[in-house]
C-alpha positions as CSV (number, residue, x, y, z in Angstrom):
1,M,91.9,262.8,-49.4
2,K,93.7,259.6,-48.4
3,K,96.3,261.7,-46.5
4,I,93.6,263.5,-44.6
5,F,92.0,260.2,-43.6
6,L,95.3,258.7,-42.5
7,L,96.2,261.8,-40.5
8,S,92.8,261.9,-38.9
9,T,93.0,258.3,-37.9
10,A,96.5,258.7,-36.5
11,W,95.4,261.7,-34.5
12,A,92.4,259.8,-33.1
13,V,94.7,257.0,-31.9
14,V,97.3,259.3,-30.3
15,A,95.2,262.0,-28.8
16,P,93.7,260.1,-25.9
17,F,97.2,259.2,-24.6
18,A,98.3,262.8,-24.8
19,W,95.4,264.1,-22.8
20,A,95.5,261.2,-20.4
21,Q,98.9,262.3,-19.2
22,V,97.9,265.9,-18.7
23,S,94.7,265.0,-16.8
24,Q,96.1,262.6,-14.3
25,T,95.4,263.6,-10.7
26,T,96.2,262.1,-7.3
27,T,93.4,261.9,-4.8
28,T,93.8,261.7,-1.1
29,T,91.1,260.6,1.2
30,T,90.5,262.6,4.4
31,T,88.6,260.9,7.2
32,G,87.9,261.8,10.8
33,G,87.7,260.6,14.3
34,S,86.3,261.9,17.5
35,G,86.6,261.5,21.3
36,A,88.0,263.1,24.4
37,I,91.7,263.8,24.4
38,T,93.4,261.2,26.7
39,E,97.0,262.2,25.8
40,D,98.5,265.2,23.9
41,T,102.0,265.7,22.9
42,P,101.8,269.0,21.0
43,G,103.3,268.8,17.5
44,S,103.7,265.0,17.7
45,V,100.8,262.8,18.8
46,I,97.3,263.1,20.1
47,V,95.4,260.1,21.6
48,L,91.6,260.1,21.6
49,G,89.4,257.9,23.7
50,E,87.1,256.7,21.0
51,S,84.2,254.3,21.4
52,S,86.4,251.4,20.1
53,G,89.2,252.4,22.6
54,P,92.1,254.8,22.6
55,R,93.6,255.6,19.2
56,A,96.8,257.5,18.6
57,Y,97.1,260.0,15.7
58,R,100.3,261.7,14.5
59,F,100.4,265.3,13.5
60,S,101.2,266.4,10.0
61,K,103.6,269.3,9.5
62,T,100.8,271.8,9.6
63,V,97.7,271.3,11.8
64,T,94.9,273.8,12.0
65,Y,92.9,274.1,15.2
66,V,89.3,275.4,14.9
67,T,86.2,275.7,17.0
68,R,83.0,273.9,16.0
69,S,81.8,277.1,14.3
70,G,85.0,277.2,12.2
71,K,86.9,280.0,14.0
72,V,90.7,279.3,13.6
73,L,92.5,279.3,16.9
74,D,95.9,280.9,17.4
75,A,98.8,279.2,19.2
76,G,98.1,280.9,22.6
77,V,94.5,279.8,22.6
78,V,95.5,276.3,21.6
79,R,97.9,276.0,24.5
80,T,95.1,276.9,27.0
81,R,92.1,275.1,25.5
82,V,93.5,271.9,24.0
83,K,94.2,269.6,26.9
84,V,93.4,266.2,28.3
85,G,89.6,265.6,28.7
86,V,88.5,268.1,26.0
87,P,86.2,266.5,23.4
88,V,87.5,267.0,19.8
89,R,87.0,265.8,16.3
90,I,89.9,265.4,14.0
91,H,90.5,265.1,10.2
92,F,93.3,262.9,9.1
93,V,94.8,261.5,6.0
94,G,96.1,258.0,5.7
95,T,95.4,254.6,7.3
96,G,96.9,252.3,10.0
97,D,100.0,253.7,11.6
98,N,100.2,256.5,9.0
99,M,97.2,258.6,10.1
100,M,98.3,262.2,9.9
101,V,96.1,264.8,11.6
102,D,95.7,268.0,9.6
103,R,92.8,269.6,11.5
104,V,91.6,269.5,15.1
105,I,88.0,270.7,15.8
106,L,87.1,271.6,19.4
107,D,83.5,270.5,20.2
108,E,83.0,273.9,21.9
109,D,82.9,277.5,20.7
């Protein structure tokens, strides 16, 4: 009986550490910005004229372009519709100089 108690106590002490290692996750916060495009260098940087002034965002390795209704745009459509003056919303990850755009949403369908 004493062995069972000691074994149970030892397991109760060790178990939380074992599960804690398995259940660790990394969270990434995605935020957004909006405004008319004032400068666009495809695949590199997009500058938006926001209410607080122009702000530059860098592109991540993969950027998805969609319409307001959620339709994904192919490369040909992006080249013709995404240009200076077009209002967009963006989703990005990071802060400061490390804001990486992963989604550009055109404010038109």
